[in-house]
N, C-alpha and C positions, 0 to 999 in steps of 0.2 A: 097437318098439325106439326108444330116444331116440338123438339124434345122438351124444351122449357115449359111450353103450354101443357103438354101431356103430363109432365112431372108435377105441375101445379094441380092438375085435376086428379091424377091418380098417383100420389106419392108412394114410391117404393114398390109399386105393382109392375114388375118387369114385363110380364106377359101382356098386360093391358097397354102399357106404354109402347111396347114393340108393335102391337096390332095397330095402334093409332098413328104411329110415325112411319111404319114400314121398315123399321130397323130390326135387325136380328136380336134376339134376347141377350146373347153375350155382349153385343155392342152396347145395348141399353144398360146392362149391368155395369160395364166399364164406365159409361157416362155417369151413372149414379155414383159410383165409387169416386170418380174425379170430383164430382160436385160435393160430396161429403168431405173429401180431403180438403177441398178449397174452403169450405165452411169451417172446418176444424182449424186450418191454418190461420184464418181470420180471427177466430176466437183466441187462439194462442197469442197472436200478435197484439190483440187488444189487451189481453191480460198482462203481457209483458210491459206494454205502454203504461197501463194503470199502476203496476208495481213500481216502474221507474219514476212516475210522477209522484207517487206516495213517498218513495225514498227521497226524492229531491226536496219535497216539502218538509220532510223531517229534518233534513240537513239545514234547510233555510231557517226553520224554527229554532233549531239548536244554536245557530249563529246569532240569532236576535237576542238582545238583552231582555231580561224578564221585567217588563214594565210594571207588572203588578207589585213587585217588591219595592219599587221606588215611589209608589203612590203616597202622597202626603196624607196624614191622618186627619 
């Protein structure tokens, strides 16, 4: 069984993953830490992208004329 399959079945259970994959527990622990760091980095990257898009749209909207003010009565 691969590490990914074992982690999917037994999330964060280092001993069980080690038994299923044949890896030593310290190696499994390092792999879990790398996986968690990767997930964290992806979340941070997505959040930065979301903030950049929000700020961009705020600048675009600020540059547009307010069409509601020109609406004929």
